[in-house]
N, C-alpha and C positions, 0 to 999 in steps of 0.2 A: 564401450566408452572408455575403457581403461587406457587405450592407446592414444586418446585425443591429446595432442600437444602442438601448439602453434607458437612460434617465437621468432624474435629477431635478436641480434647481438647488441648488448648494452655494456658500457664500461662506466664505472664510478657513478652510478645512478642509485638513488634510494629506491628500494623496491616496495611498492604499495600493493597489497593483495586486496582485491575487490571480492568480498564474501557475500553472496546473495542469500536471502531468505526466500520469501515468496518472489518468484521471478517476475510476476506481473507488476510488482511494486519496485523491485530492485533494478531491473534492466533499463527502463527508461531513464532513471536517475543516473545509473552508471554510464550509459551511452553518452549522456550530456556532459558528464564530468571528464570522461576519458579524452574527448576531443580537445579539451583545454589542457589536461595534464600532459598530453604528449608534446606540448610546446614548452614544457618545463624540464627540470632536472629530476624527473620522477619516472621510474620504470613501472608501467602498469601491468598487473598480473591478474587475470580472472581465474578464480578458483571454483571449479564445478565440483561440488561435494556429493552430488547425486543423492541428496537427502532422501532416505527411504520413507520418512514420515510425511514429507511434502511431495513425494514422488508423483502421486496421481494428479495433483494440482499443477506442479511445475512442468510435467512432461508435455502439457498442452501449450506451453509458452516458452519452450526451451530456446529456439532460434539459434542453434549452434553455428550455422553458417554466418549469420550476422555477428555473433559474438566473436568468432575467429577473424572476421573482417575488421571489426572495430578495435579489439584489444591487441596490444603488441605481443602478449604472451597469454596462452590459455593452458592451464593444467587441470587434470581431472583425476578423480579416483572413482571407483565403482562401489556403491553401497546399496543400490537397489536390489542386489542379490540377497539382502538380509530380509527374508520374507516375514519373519516374526515381527521385526520392527515396523515393516510396512503396514502390518495389519493389527498390531497389538492393541492400539487404543480403540479399535472397532470391536474387540472381543467383549463378551460379557464378563462379569467378575470372576466366575468360576473358570472360564477359559483363560483369563489373564493369570489366575493363580496357577493353573496347570502349566502354562507356558512361561512362568516367571524366570526359571533357570535359563531357558533359551533367550529370553529378553535380555537378561544380564550379560550372558555370553556374547550376544550380538552387539550390545552397547560397548563391551570391551573391545570387540573387533573394530567397531567404527572409530572409537577413540584412538586405537593404535594406528589405524590407517590415516586419520587426521594428523596425528603427531608426527608420523613418518614423513608425510608430504609437506607439512609446515617446516619441519627440520630441513628438508631438502630445498624448499623454496627460500628459506631464511629471509623472511620479509623484515623490513624496517618499520612497517606500520600496516595494520589491518583495518580496512574500511568496510563497514557492515550496515545493513538496514535493520539489524537486530531481530530478537524474538524467539528463535527456535532452539531446539536442543543442540544442534550442530554449532550454531553460533555461540552458545554457552560454553561448549567444549573448546572451541577455538579461542574464546575469550579467556578461558582458564589457561590455555597454552600461552597466550600472549602475556598474561600476568606473571606466569612462572618464568618467562624469558625476558621480562621487563620490556616488552614491545608495546608501543601505544596502540590502543584499540579505540577506534572512532566509530560512533554510531550516528547515522543520518536519520532524521525524522522523515519517514516516507509517506505518511498519511496522517489522518486525524489521530490524536492521542486521547485516551481516556484517563481521567484522574480519579479513580475510585479510592475511597478510604480503605486502608488496609486493616483487616481484622487481626487481632492478636493471634487467633487460631491459625490464620493463613501464614503469618510470619513464622510462628513456632513450628508449624507443620513442615514448611519448606526448608527451614534451617535444619531440622532433624533429618529430612530426606537428603539434603545436600551433604550433611555430615556423613550419613551412611554411604551415599554414592561416592563421595570423595575418598572414603576408605576402601570401598570395593573397586571403584574404577580409577581413582586418582583424579576425578573431575566431577564437579556438580552437574546436574542435568536440569535443574529448575531455577527459576529466578526467585530470589528471596523477597523482592520488592515488586509491587504492582506498578511501580513508577517506571515508565519506559526508559531504557538505557542504563538503569541503575543496577546492572547485573554483576558488576565487579568493581572493587575499589581501584581507582586510577583510570577508569574509562573517560573518554571525551564524548560530549554530545553536541550535535549541531541541530538547532531548531529553527522554525520558520520566523518566530517573532519574539519581541521583548515580552509580550503578554504571556507566551508559553514559558519563556525563561524564568519568569517570576514564580512559576510552580516549583522550581527547583531551588528556590532561595534558602530553604531550610534543610537541604539535603547534602549528602557528601559530594554531590555533583555541582554544588553551588559555584565553585571556581573553575569548573571544567565544562560548563555549558555555555555555548556561544551562539549568538544570533547570526545566521548566515542567509536566511531566506531559503526558499526552495528553488533550485535551478530550473525546475520544470515550470515555475511560475514566471519565468522571463518572457513568456508569451504575452504577458500583460502589456508590455511595451512594444510588441512586435508590430510591424506594419503589414497588415493583411492585404492580400490581393482581393479586390472587390469581386473578382470572378470566382464563383463557387465551383469547387471541383466535385461534381455530383458522382463521379466514379468512386471517390473515397467514401461517399455516403452509401452508395449502392442502389439508390432508387431513382426513378425518373424525376426530372425537375418538377417542383411543386409551384404552380403558378396561381396567384390570386387567392391564396389561403394562408392564414396564420398557422405557424408550425409550433406544436407543443411536443417536447421531448420527454419521454418517461424513462427513467433509469431504475428498473425494479431490481430487487436483491433476492438472493436465495433465503427466503424467510425461514426455511427449515434450519438454517445455521443459527438462528436466534430462538430456537425452540425453548431454550431455558429462560427466555425473557418474554417471548411473544406467544400467546395462546393460539391454538388453531383458529379459534373464532376471530381473533384480531387479524391474523394472517389472511384469512378468507375475506374479511371485510376490506382490507387494504386492496387486495386483488380485485374485488368486486367494484371498488371505487374506480380503479383504473378502467375496468370493463365498461362501466356505465358512462364515464366521461367520454370515452371514445364512441360508444354506441349512441349517446344523446347529442353529440356535436358533429354532425356530418359536415358542417361548414368549416370545421378545423381539420388540419392534418396532423396525425400523431406519429412520431417516430419512437418505437419501443426499442431501446438500446440495451440489450442484455449484456451481462459481464462476459468479457472475451474468453475466460477460461471455464465458465460454467455452462457446459453443454445442456445440462438438464433444465436450466432456466429458459433457454431458447425453445427447447422442445415443449416445455410446459406452457409458455405463453402463446406459442403457435397454436397449440390445441385449445387453450383456454379462450382465446379471442376469435376462434374460427366461427363462432355463432354470430359474430357481427356481420351484417349484410352490406354495410357501407364500404366503399372503397376509399377509406380515409385513414388508413394506418399502414405502417411498414415495420416489420420486425427484423432486427439485424443483430447478429453477434459480432460481426466483423467491421461494422461502420467505424470510421475514424471519428472519435468523439469531438475533437477540435473542429473538424469540418461540419459536424452536425450542429454544434453550438453557433457556428458562423451563420446558420440559416434559422436558428431557433428564436422564437418570441417568448418562450416560457419553458421552464424545466420543472419536472415533478419527480420526487423520490420519497422514500420512507424517511431516511436520514443518512446521507451518504456523502463521501468525499466528492462524488460527481457533482453534487449541488454546489460545493465550494468552488469547483472548477468552472461551473456555469457562471457563478457570480464574478469570478475573475474575468471571464469573457463577456461580461456585461449582459447576462441573461438572467432575468428575475426568476425566483424559485418559489415553489409551493411544496411544503413538506406535509405528508399524510401521517397522522398519528405519531409525530416525532417524540412525544412524551414517553413512548414505550422504549425508546433507545436514545435517551437524551444525551447529546454531546454538548454539554452546556458551555464549554469553552469556545465553541464554534457557532452553534445555533442557539441563541438565547433570546430571540425576539427582536434582534437588532437589524436583521437583514431579510428574514424569510416571512412569507405568508404561510399560515398553518391551517390545517383542517382535521377534524376528528371524525367526520362522517361525510357521506356523499353530498348532502345539501350544502355543507360548508365548503367542501372541495369545489363544487360547481360554482359557488359565488366567488371563491378565491381565484379560480381560473379565469372567470369572466373579468374580474377586477384587475388581475395581473396582466391582462392583455390590453388594457386601456392606455391611452396616451397620458392620462392623468397619473396613473401609477408609474409609468416609465420615468416621469420627472421626479416622483417621490423616491423611486429606487435609485436613481442617479445620485441623489444626495446621500442616501443611506449607505450606498456602496462605497463612496469615497471615504467616509469615516470608518467603515467596516474593514476595508483593506489595509488601512493604516494600522489598525489594531492587530491584524492577524498575519501579517507577512511583510516582506520587503519586496517591492515590485519596481525596482530601478534597473532591471536587466543586469545586475552585478552579482547575483547570488552564486553563480558558477565560479566567478572570480574569487568571491569571499571564501567559498569552500576550499578551493585549491590553495589559496594563500594561507589559510589557517592550517591546512595539512602541512604545507611547507614549513610554517612556523613551528609546528609541533616537532617535525623531523629535525629542524635546526637545533631546537632546544634539547633534543635527545642525543645529539651527537657528542 
């Protein structure tokens, strides 16, 4: 990976570094923006940091050929050789203590590699989707060098109240690591994007911006909308591309899409009993409705999800479901009459594409800023889920949903097909003001 470098020659252009976190969130956004940026006075540079902590997740979604095809310049460093960092947070407490010296040593190495590469690139602005330790280190570098650091909202944001203990603990940890490493490694605020004084934050809606009205990001938070939501105004071809979905055409059946999540990731929130009940609701909905067709779309980077649901649903004897990890979700929604999830961004995407949604036990992971009873049908057990699915598929509810959706989208985003343009223009404005 160390030798990966793709570039073209540029003169007198502002250099913007695209810094990914989770690739499955970052790449679709970055690809959308780069196509517009390349028509401007900006030189785009993709920075592959080979994040060892996110390595197992990102390696499934790397797409280096496409990255090199899309970006004008791609630079990379190698960090996945840092084996302790790759595994440290999976260790038990005793093993973490035993490996603490190696952990600190490898953090030193990763910070030095990042600093050297950023000094070499010499960017005028860094664009990130936020969140992880490498982003925090690059954010620290940007602040030291007075380089604008812009964070794009990539998905739902949670607005949990910060405990005094959380703030004090992370301030102390960051002070210690700033002394040891020369850079913090934790966020001091639970508020997304508020990692460093002077950051800029681009959010989907005025509703979200209001969450920052009493923070230090108040004057640096801008409503741009989400470039990926420009699909809202797209003119779809009526012809369905079944190859992108992966199953044979479904004729004369209503189609329900289920987007399950790795419930183990929420083990600190969801009990095994609740997780089992959610999955059993999915099972019984499919098993008891042979007149419907169900598409179970698992997460593209969670192989264990696909394997689990393939085995879990194998006892169903009806030929009324299809499980896919690779299906194009936009194409799936094009044919869907209803979408079901636990509480997911995929449900927001379904609403955007005019598909009614049912949430199963959403109170366990309440994302109140996005799902608060204004757009979703909800169920806490199988009986309720069955009723909501049947109601959600009626013509009567389609009319109700149409009115609710119009109000909902106005609150939660900008859907005028100009989000990409707003992001690029705001980046250019920030660059112009920093010259």
